[in-house]
C-alpha positions, 0 to 999 in steps of 0.5 A: 545492519544493511538490508542488502546484507540479507540479499548477500547471504541468500546468495551464498547460501542458493545462488542457483535458485530463480530470483527475479522472473518476468512471468514465467521466465527466469531473468536472473538467479540469486548469484546473478541478482547479488551480483547485479546489485554490487555493480549498480552499487559500484556503478553508483559510487564510481559514476555518480560519486553517490555516498552513503545518506544520499538519494536515489530515486526510482520513478519507473513501472515495476520491471525485474530489475527495479529490485536490482536497483533497489538493493543496488542503492543500499549496496553502496549505503544510499537511501532509495527513493522510489515514486510511483511510475503513475505520478505526473512528471511535475509531481515527480519532480517535486518528490526529487527536489524535496528528497534533494535527490542526486540521481533518478533511474527513469523507464520511458527515456529522459525525456518523461522528466526533461522539464522537471529534473532538479538542476543537481539531479542526474537522470539515468533512463532504463529500458524496462522491456530490454533491462539494464545496460551492460554497464550496469547489468554486469558486462563492465566494471568490479562489484563492489565487495560487501555492502556498506555498514550502516546502523539500524538508525540510518534512512534506508526509504524516503517513501512519499505519502499518496498528497491527496490533501497537499503535497506528498510528505516524505516518510523516513523509513529506517534500516531498523524499521523495515527489519521490524516490519519483516520480522513481524511479517513472519510472526503476525502475517505469513511464512514465506518458503523458498518455493513461493513466487511473490508477484509483484501486480501492485507497484513496488514503489509502495507496499507491495516492494515493502514485502521483498524482504522476507522473500528475499530473505527466504530465498523466494521468487520475485515475479513481474506479471509480463503486463508490468501490472495488474491483470486479473485474468492474467493472474488468474492464468499465470498462478496456476503455473507458478504455483505458491504464488503470494501477493500484496493487494488493494481491495479493488484488486481483490474484487475486479479479481474475484470478478475475473475468476467467476467469468473464468471459472478460477477457484484459485489454483496456485495462488497460497496468500493475498494479503490485503490492505491499503483501503477499506475492505467492505464485509460482502467483498470479503467474504465473496473473495473468500467464498471463490478463491477460499482460504488465501486471505490475510488483511493487514492494517498499515501506513507509509507511516508505520510500513504494513504494520499497524495491525493483522487479520490472519486467515483463521480469523477470517475464515473461522465461521463458526466463531460467535463474532466471526462477522465483527471480526471479519469486519475489523483489521485484526489485532495489533502486530508483535512489534506495536502498540495500538490505542484509541484516543481522544483529542487529549490523548486519554484512552477511549472505553472498549468499543468507543471510536476515537484516534488510532494512536501506535508506538513501536519499532516500524513507527517512523522518526518523522518526515523528511525536513518537515519539523511542523508535520512530525511534531503533530503527528509524532507525539511522545512516541505515539504516531496519531494515524489520523485513522479513527476506529474503535477497539474490541474486548478481545483487542479487535480493531474496526477501522471507522473513517479518516478523522478529517472524513468524519461528518459533523452534523448537528452537533453529532459525529457521523461516520461515512463507513458505517453509511457506506456499509449500509448502502452496499447491502442493496445489490443494485450498488456496486461502489459507493462514497459518502462525504459531508457538505456545508449545511447552514442549518446542521454545520454538514450533512451527508452525501451519498456517491453512488455508482449501480451495477451494470446489471441493475435496473433504474435505482432511485433516490427514494429506494436508497432513502427507504433502504438507509431508513431500514439499516441505518438510524435516521440522522445517519442517512444521506440528504442527497443521492449523486449518481457517477458512472465510477468513483474519482480514485489515486494511483493505489485504488483509494477513492479520492473523497476530496475530489468528491468534496470539491465536486460537491463545492462546484455544484453549490457556486452560484 
């Protein structure tokens, strides 16, 4: 089924309900939202000849009409290719070329992609502040009568990976994948209420945008902050006025929100649910978040290849401090969502024992069918119906999954596996450290040795490598402690707030060059 059917049904049921908002201002109700999508679909078909299965990209910052464009693409049966607006034009151009996009919507003017637009791709500029031009927004032209029928196996969304280890790959997400993810949200993650306000502080092109479906089904509000993105102080002020705010946030966003809340004396008024994921959330950070903002957090673990739908740590587990294994569960990413199976295996695919570390694999309805026009990568990643995530973890006796590291990040020193996350957790217990990332560097004696990149808290006094070495000796085995501590003002991160360990390894390689 075409997911734009959900928008049509909600618009018929509650056409006057507020739908698209910019801050506290209602830009469109559900009736207008659905009509915009239908008119966009008609424009794509009539003006540009877009057919079912054609790829249409969106290279725009968050704005209220972003969702109308997505649903307009689906309305005519085309495939949406959302591209993070923070990418360089060359990176966006590669995605457009790789996906074979027929058209791209761009905010910021045509010059944004002028030298990187593939020859067969049409550019249509949108003013993110003023919204859609009249030809799209509904002043002229007839809307499509109904969404183009699509099968569950038809492609709906091409989700391009961040490409930190090479060219980004196009994850093929079908309508059935998106539906399974949506249904699992209601079962495993959170309920959604008509009075909710989904705030898009993270890019709609990725995880935050994937969570629009639940709120369309329930007829909730979709709110773009006036800043267009994440501003912690803005959210602290906006949530009490909107009420019933739900949002997706990366751990770095949660930490910044907590820091702003402390300064402003904000205790979470107006917030209902913050779903966090997309990177490591360290134990002290989630404890501090709960202490400051209360019972509002749910953790999910997912990948583009299984969108937002691998595991969930519900708020009941996060807040149950009386449980004997509360801290262990809080450090985990929860249990498998209802629509997937999770296993931890050795390189040959044999199940690891309880507590043993191995690669996490998954199967189920949300798992992608493969990568766009990349059979070699598909064959490596999907084996016998199982998604090999590349993440390392362990399961406990209750089925809770604890992430260790990406398989490519594991450090093998003297024939022994060392998991950077374990070393990072130990270092973050030191009150003077605000951020840390651990990587391996080549060693003639050991094969690899552990190196820690450390960011000192601004309020801390001088911190020496000797002090950190003594701290590590007190918390982890001697063979795991770093052989070097490199102090940085900040850690390199990609557009989604993930630390770029590849950049740190490159920095080490440059330092070792003669």
